[in-house]
N, C-alpha and C positions, 0 to 999 in steps of 0.2 A: 497329341495336343495343343491346338493353338496357343502361341503365347500371349497371355491378358494385355488388353489395350492400355489399360496404365497399371503401373510398378504398384506391385504391395505395399511397400515402404514409399513414404515422403518424412522431410521434416516437419510439415506440420502434423502430419499422424502420430510421429511419434511423440513430438511436443504435449500435443492432446493426451495423450493415453497418460504420457508421464504425469502431466497436472492434474487429471481423474484419478491419478495413482497415490500421490501427493496429497490430495485433498481428503480422498478416502480414509489413509492410513499413514499418514506422515511423512516427511522427508528423511526420517529414517530406513524405509521400505523399499527406496530406491536403487536398485541394483540393475546391471543388464541382464541379469537372468530375470529377475522379476518381470521387467517391462518387456522382455522379449515374449515371457509366457504370455504376458497380456494382449500382446499383439499375436499370437503363433508365428512366429518370425522362430529363427535361429540366433543366437545372441551376436556372433559374428557379422549378421547383417545390417545390427545397428551400428557399427565401426565404417560403415561405407557413408553414413550421413554425419555423424559425430563423431569426433575422434577421440573424446574423453567425457567422463560423468560429469566433470565441472563445466564443458562446453553447451554439452547437453542441459545442466540445472541454469545455466546461462540464458538461454533459449527459452526455458520454462519461465523463468522470472519476470524476460522481456516480455515474453506474452503476457503477461498480467499486466503489466505498466502499461500494454498496448491499448488496454481496456477504457485508461482514463481518457477521460474528453478533455482536449486542450484546444476545442472551437473559439472557449473564450479569450485567449492571447492571443488569435487572429483578428479579432478587432479593436482596431486604436481606441477608437473612440470608447470601450467600455471601462471604466474605472478601474483602477486597479483593486482597491476592497471588494469590488464587486466581484472582479475573476478570481481573485483568490478564492473568495467565498466559494464559487461554484467549481473551482477547479477541487479545492480539498473536499470539499463533500462526494465529489465523483473519484477522486484517490481514494478517498476509506471505503467509498462503495465496493471498490474491485479488490480492495487488498481485505475488506472483511468477508468478500466472497470465497476467498482462498488464504485463511489465515495461517495454514502451516508453513506457507512460503516466506511469510513477512522475514522471519530471521536471515534469511540468504539477501532480499531485498534491502533492508536496512544498513547492508555492507556500504552499501553505493553505486551511483550508477555505471563502474566499471567502462567496459567494451559496450556496452546492451544499446543497440541503437534506438529504440523506442525511449530507454532511461534517460540520454543523453539528449533526444526531443524534447524530452520534459523538462530537463535541465534548461534547456536553450529555452524554451517558450519563458518560462516563469521568470527567468533572471532578462531576460529582452524586455517583457512586457514593463519590469519594474524599472528598468533604466529607461524606457523610454517615456514611462511616466513621472519622469523627475527623479529619483532615486537612484544617489550615488551610489557607482557599481562595488563599493564595498559592503555598503548597507543591501543592496539590493543581495549579495551572495549570502550575506547572514540570514537576511529572511527567508530564502531558498531554502537555508540548512534548517533554520527554527519550524519550518513549515512540515518539512518531510519528517523531523524528529517527534512532532506534533499526531501528525498523521499517523505514522508507523507504530508509534506508539498506542494510539489508541485503537488499532486494530490487532494488535499483539494478544491480549486475552481479554475475558469479559471482565467488568470490573463485578458487577451484580453475583454473577455465577462463581464467584470466588467465596461467598458465603454460604455457608453449608445454611438447608432449607429445616434443620432441627431444632427449634426453640431452645430446647434443653443444653444447649451449647451457650448460650447467652446469659449466664447465671448473673443477676442483677445484682448480686456482690459483689462481682471481678468486672462488670464490663455494664453500670448503671445507664448508658446511655445508647445499648443498641436492642433494647425491647425487643425491634420490629426487625433486625435483621433478617432475621429467619425470612423475611416476605421478599427480600432483593432479587432472589435468581427468578422468584416467580414476574419479575417486573423488570425481565431484562432488555428488552428492547427499551423500553420506554428509558430507564436510570442509563445505559450506556449510550444510545442516544442522544440523550439531552445531555450527559457531561462531554460528548463531544459537540454538539452546538454550542452550550456554556463556554467554552473554550474556547472553541472557534471568533467566539463573536467577543470576548474579552481579547485575546490577540491583537484582532484586527484594529480594535477601538484603541487599543494600545498603541498599535501601528500607526493609526490616523493621527493621532497626537502627536508623534514624535515625528513625525512627515510634517505637520503644521509649525513643527517647532524648525526646522530644520528650513523651512520657506520663511519663515519669520527673520531668520540669521542675518544681520549686514552685509552685504557684498563689500568685500574689501579691494 
């Protein structure tokens, strides 16, 4: 039998399969045995591409970060609030599409190339726009906390749809809370946009105060 022209396995194929598994069933189901079964290969063959499960998980996380649009930081004439707004929306969209991976992603960039490129792009644009380096670092951290937190879970979906749960004697202000889960998209997206605008408005005020300080 002729040897196949392309190898059965590649890093990209393994990463894609691992991400599908995590998206569908959660981080806890990811194992060499389960992934090998998904790919119809032997378990040891995976180690030709990834030495450890942690190395594989890093690659999966980095593939999600690779979905985030960074093009707004490549245009020097883009005002920093506009750039942060567009980036935050793209960042959240990528994480919201893969919520089960967010707990690992929230640990920081580590050695992941796409994550480091993201950090470099945000920090560089802020510094080039006039932010002091220390402030730019803190803003990058703040935005990451906000975006990853917003993608961890649905606020609206956390309220049971059973109206009887919200006894008026105990929860006088939650008479309509059973409707929240049915408006998950509107509530969660609205909360993100409200928080994003509040953050940016506060940062604009801080930037104006920094610019107004007398030079000594």
